C-alpha positions in Angstrom: -8.5 13.8 21.7 -7.0 11.0 23.7 -3.2 11.2 24.0 -0.5 8.9 25.3 3.2 8.6 25.7 4.4 5.2 24.5 6.0 4.4 27.8 2.6 4.7 29.5 1.1 1.9 27.4 1.4 -1.9 27.6 3.4 -3.1 24.6 0.4 -5.1 23.3 -1.9 -2.1 23.4 0.6 0.2 21.8 1.1 -2.5 19.1 -2.6 -2.5 18.5 -2.8 1.2 18.1 0.1 1.3 15.7 -1.3 -1.4 13.5 -4.8 0.0 13.4 -3.6 3.6 12.7 -0.9 2.9 10.2 -3.0 0.9 7.7 -3.4 -0.6 5.3 0.0 -2.1 4.9 1.4 -4.3 2.2 2.3 -7.9 3.1 5.7 -9.5 2.7 5.1 -13.2 2.3 8.7 -14.2 3.3 10.1 -17.5 2.3 13.4 -18.6 3.9 15.4 -21.8 4.4 17.4 -23.0 7.4 21.0 -24.1 7.3 19.6 -27.6 7.5 17.6 -27.0 4.3 14.2 -26.8 6.0 11.8 -24.3 4.3 9.9 -21.7 6.3 7.1 -19.4 5.2 5.5 -16.5 7.1 3.8 -13.2 6.4 4.9 -9.8 7.7 3.1 -6.5 7.3 5.9 -4.3 8.6 7.0 -4.1 5.0 7.6 -1.8 2.0 9.8 -0.9 -1.0 12.5 1.7 -0.3 14.7 2.0 -3.3 14.7 1.2 -7.0 18.4 1.5 -7.7 19.4 -0.7 -6.1 16.0 -2.4 -5.7 15.5 -2.6 -1.9 12.7 -4.1 0.0 12.6 -4.0 3.9 10.5 -6.1 6.2 10.6 -6.5 10.0 10.1 -9.7 11.9 9.5 -8.4 15.5 10.5 -10.1 18.7 7.5 -11.8 20.3 6.0 -9.7 23.0 5.0 -12.5 25.3 8.3 -14.3 25.6 10.8 -12.2 23.6 11.6 -15.0 21.2 12.6 -14.4 17.6 11.0 -15.6 14.4 12.4 -18.6 12.5 12.4 -16.2 9.5 14.8 -13.9 11.2 17.1 -16.8 12.2 17.2 -18.1 8.7 17.7 -14.7 7.1 20.7 -14.1 9.5 22.2 -17.5 8.8 21.7 -17.8 5.0 21.5 -14.1 3.9 18.7 -15.0 1.4 14.9 -14.6 1.3 12.1 -14.6 -1.3 9.4 -12.1 -0.8 6.1 -13.1 -2.4 3.2 -10.7 -2.7 -0.2 -11.6 -1.4 -3.4 -11.3 -3.5 -7.0 -12.3 -2.7 -6.6 -15.8 -4.2 -4.2 -16.9 -1.5 -5.2 -14.6 1.5 -6.6 -17.5 3.6 -3.6 -19.7 3.0 -1.3 -16.8 3.8 -3.2 -16.3 7.1 -2.9 -20.0 7.9 0.9 -19.9 7.4 1.2 -17.3 10.1 0.3 -20.0 12.7 3.2 -20.4 15.2 4.1 -23.9 14.1 7.1 -25.6 15.8 10.6 -25.1 14.3 11.1 -27.5 11.4 7.4 -27.5 10.3 7.0 -26.7 6.6 4.4 -23.9 6.3 4.2 -24.4 2.6 2.6 -27.8 3.2 0.5 -26.6 6.2 -1.0 -23.8 4.0 -1.3 -26.0 0.9 1.0 -23.8 -1.2 3.4 -24.9 -3.9 7.2 -24.7 -3.4 8.7 -23.3 -6.6 12.5 -23.5 -7.0 14.2 -20.1 -7.2 16.8 -19.3 -9.8 19.4 -17.4 -7.8 18.7 -18.1 -4.1 18.0 -21.2 -2.0 14.6 -20.3 -0.5 11.6 -21.5 -2.5 9.1 -19.2 -4.2 5.3 -19.4 -3.6 4.1 -20.6 -7.0 0.6 -19.2 -6.4 1.9 -15.7 -5.7 1.6 -13.3 -8.7 4.9 -11.6 -8.1 8.0 -13.1 -6.4 11.2 -11.3 -5.5 14.3 -13.3 -5.0 16.5 -11.4 -2.6 19.9 -11.3 -0.9 20.0 -9.9 2.6 22.3 -6.9 2.7 21.9 -6.1 6.4 19.7 -6.6 9.4 19.2 -3.7 11.7 18.1 -4.7 15.2 15.8 -2.0 16.7 15.9 -3.3 20.3 16.3 -6.4 22.5 12.9 -6.4 24.3 9.7 -8.1 23.2 8.0 -6.1 20.4 11.3 -4.8 19.0 11.6 -5.0 15.2 14.5 -6.2 13.1 14.8 -4.5 9.7 15.7 -7.1 7.1 17.2 -5.1 4.2 16.7 -7.1 1.1 18.2 -6.4 -2.4 16.2 -7.9 -5.2 18.3 -10.0 -7.5 15.5 -11.4 -9.6 11.8 -10.9 -9.9 9.1 -13.0 -11.4 5.7 -11.6 -12.6 2.8 -13.7 -13.7 1.6 -12.9 -17.2 -1.9 -13.1 -15.9 -1.6 -9.7 -14.0 0.1 -7.8 -16.8 -1.7 -5.4 -19.1 -1.2 -5.2 -22.8 1.6 -2.6 -22.4 3.5 -4.9 -20.0 2.6 -3.1 -16.8 1.1 -4.7 -13.7 -2.7 -4.1 -13.8 -3.7 -3.2 -10.3 -7.2 -4.7 -10.8 -5.9 -8.0 -12.2 -3.3 -8.5 -9.4 -6.0 -8.0 -6.8 -3.6 -7.3 -3.9 -4.5 -7.7 -0.2 -3.2 -5.5 2.6 -3.2 -5.7 6.4 -4.9 -3.4 8.8 -5.5 -3.6 12.6 -7.0 -6.6 14.5 -8.3 -9.2 12.1 -8.9 -6.7 9.3 -7.6 -6.8 5.7 -8.2 -4.6 2.7 -8.7 -5.8 -0.8 -7.1 -3.2 -3.0 -9.1 -4.2 -6.1 -12.3 -2.8 -4.6 -10.8 0.3 -3.3 -8.5 1.9 -5.9 -9.0 5.4 -7.1 -6.8 7.7 -9.2 -5.4 11.1 -8.4 -3.4 12.9 -11.2 0.2 13.3 -10.1 1.1 17.0 -9.6 4.5 16.0 -11.1 2.9 15.7 -14.5 1.4 19.2 -14.3 2.2 22.5 -12.7 -1.0 23.1 -10.8 -2.0 26.6 -9.8 -2.3 25.6 -6.2 -5.1 26.2 -3.6 -3.6 29.6 -2.7 -4.2 30.8 -6.2 -7.9 30.0 -6.2 -10.4 32.9 -6.1 -11.2 33.8 -2.5 -14.9 32.9 -2.9 -13.9 29.4 -3.8 -11.0 29.1 -1.4 -13.2 30.1 1.5 -16.3 28.1 0.4 -18.4 26.5 3.1 -19.4 23.7 0.7 -16.2 22.7 -1.0 -13.9 20.4 1.0 -10.1 20.4 1.2 -10.1 17.5 -1.3 -12.3 19.5 -3.6 -10.0 22.5 -3.4 -7.0 20.2 -4.0 -8.5 18.9 -7.2 -9.4 22.5 -8.4 -5.9 23.7 -7.6 -4.3 20.9 -9.6 -5.0 22.5 -13.0 -2.6 24.7 -14.9 -5.2 26.9 -16.7 -8.7 28.0 -16.1 -11.4 27.6 -18.8 -11.7 30.5 -21.2 -14.9 32.6 -21.5 -15.7 30.8 -24.7 -15.5 27.4 -22.8 -17.7 28.7 -20.0 -20.3 30.2 -22.4 -20.4 26.9 -24.3 -20.8 24.9 -21.0 -23.7 27.2 -19.9 -25.5 26.9 -23.2 -25.0 23.1 -23.5 -26.3 22.4 -19.9 -28.8 25.3 -19.8 -27.3 26.6 -16.6 -29.5 29.0 -14.7 -27.6 32.2 -14.4 -29.5 33.2 -11.3 -28.0 30.3 -9.3 -26.6 31.4 -5.9 -22.9 30.9 -5.1 -23.8 28.1 -2.7 -25.8 26.3 -5.4 -22.9 26.6 -7.9 -20.5 25.2 -5.3 -22.8 22.2 -4.7 -23.1 21.5 -8.4 -19.4 21.8 -8.9 -18.8 19.5 -6.0 -21.0 16.9 -7.7 -18.9 17.1 -10.8 -15.7 16.7 -8.7 -17.1 13.6 -7.2 -17.0 12.0 -10.6 -13.5 13.4 -11.3 -14.8 16.0 -13.8 -12.7 18.9 -12.9 -13.2 20.8 -16.1 -17.0 20.9 -15.7 -16.6 21.9 -12.0 -14.5 24.9 -13.0 -17.0 25.8 -15.7 -19.8 25.7 -13.2 -17.9 27.7 -10.6 -17.0 30.4 -13.1 -20.4 30.5 -14.9 
């Protein structure tokens, strides 16, 4: 393993390691407006949601490494205390990337990127009409993390109004993760398209899983089953009954002479499809 202390790395190299290792990251497509009324639009991947009550989003425009200058977004947020955070989906990812160009102060990135300015209801900055979800925010605070190039500035935003496109809602009024088709940022020039990479893991909060420590030793110390496999097996509350196991064996004509290793391989195959019940029946057959 290669190891470093941050002080031993050039800021640019450290920046690259951080962005490549902590990924993918959601993107805050931040719209602000200057005191002169000039719109500004720029994306930031140092971003996430941190509270629901009050609803708080935080993004961080960092000081430029090369000349220690600050972003126009930061200047506007400091001066007006307002921002609109728009989410980025695949439909606008190229336009979002274009807007990150270091245009001169006063240049309207909405126009450069071919995006539509949509008037907000409660704040002055414009929304990105093409974005499927737009958060109108007031800036509660800005926490400066340093004064050197590369230092972040945490812009703490409280959502005062949100707008959600009906096109990304499911029938029950929830945001459909496949319809919204979000894009996230990784290291270098890489992005991730969430629509193609989503998978589900049942939340332990909804069940009281027995835990990996409660698994039979032959399963817990398996040379076949991975840590993820054991985690899935341990996230059940009850094992199948003898009646369940016998029915499974009869239905699938399971060879009772299978070795322990063969059972584990077959159970692992069931787990790869998310079929935990069949995996347990196989393991206990």
